[in-house]
C-alpha positions, 0 to 999 in steps of 0.5 A: 520497468512498471510505473510502481517500480519507477517510484523507487528509482534513485533510492527514493523512499516511498510513502504509500497511503491506504484509504477504503474506497467508498468511505465516507462515501464513494464520491469522496474517494477521488477527492481524498486520493487527490489530497493524498497525492498533493500532500506527498503520497507516492502510491495510493492504495485503494481498499475494496471493502469486503465483509470479512477483512481478516487482515484488517483491524477495527478502524479499517473494518469499520470503514469497510462496513460503512462503505458496504452499507452504502452499496460500494462494490468492486465495480464502483471502486473501478469507476472511482479509480478511473475518476482519480486517474483522470486527474493524477498520475500517481500509481494506484493499487487496489487492496482486495481479498481474493473472493471479490476478485473471483466473484467478479471474474479474474480476467474481467477484474484485471481488464477492468483494473487496466482500463481504470488506470490501476497499476497493481494489486495486493491480495492479502489472503492469496499465497504465492502457491495459489497465485499462478492464474492471477499472476498470469492475468495481471502480467498480461494486463500490465499490473503488478501483483504484490505479495506480503511477508510477515515476521513469521514467514519461512525462508521458503516463503520469502524465496517464493515471494521474492521470485514472484512479487512485482513492484515491491514486497509488502512487509507486515511489521508485526503478527496481527492486523492493521491498526495505528500503534504507538511503537514499532516491533523491536525486531523489525530491523532484523526482519527487514534484513532477513528479507533483504538478503533474499530479495532484490525488490523494494521493501515497504513496511505496513501495519501499525505505522502512525507517526513521522518518527516511525516513518523516519525509522522505517525509512532508514531500514526499508524502501517505503512506508505504508500508512492506512488506519491513521489516515482513516481516523483523520478522515473521520475526525476532520471532514475538511481533510486539513488534518489528513493533508498536514499529517501526510506532509509530515510523513513525507518530510520525515522520509525526505529527511532520511534521504537527505542524510543518505545523500550526505553520507554518499558525498562523504564516502565519495571524497 
């Protein structure tokens, strides 16, 4: 069982926090990651900045742009990850697009990830039909390659991702890009159930999640919540990270409340 898979043992609801490596600067990345872990994040997603982040909304695009202006590269992201790993054992996942990985060299990048303590990769623009080489290399280096599904995914795509994703499956909550939103899609539960019928892996929902209430709702239907844009906004608003810590603590409590409800239900059924 991989380090990422272990997070979900016992029905634990995972809180996954995304930050852009190099934002607001590369020195701050390990500090922010440690703050997320201390506040209750189970997995930390480190975004490698890219000039054409097609899956990301305005907030993360701007963070990536600023990180690139300061010279953040895949190599400096690997160095930051290694620093994080020295202080915390929280699973780390790189979110990156395929071009930076290809430019770095697939094997060299996977080897570097393993050496830096990275546990998995999310590559939004890599479909499973074209992921064979990277799948083999990530498996060789002990990394989980995590695929994404969207509400528009066909039954064949769901079947392919269910068979080939490792660690968990990333469910995109809506058709569009990342970004904090005030409400969740009305058909989200139907989407999660559709994937659940075909997949045995944990299902984690991302894109548009920005409140504890949303986290609590998702915790009732899925196995984890992925939050990104709201975290970037809080880092921008409060450089002390106090607001970030408070927000993450609230999200953790919301997910834990769902676990409390589940435990009570299980006890009642056992009587």
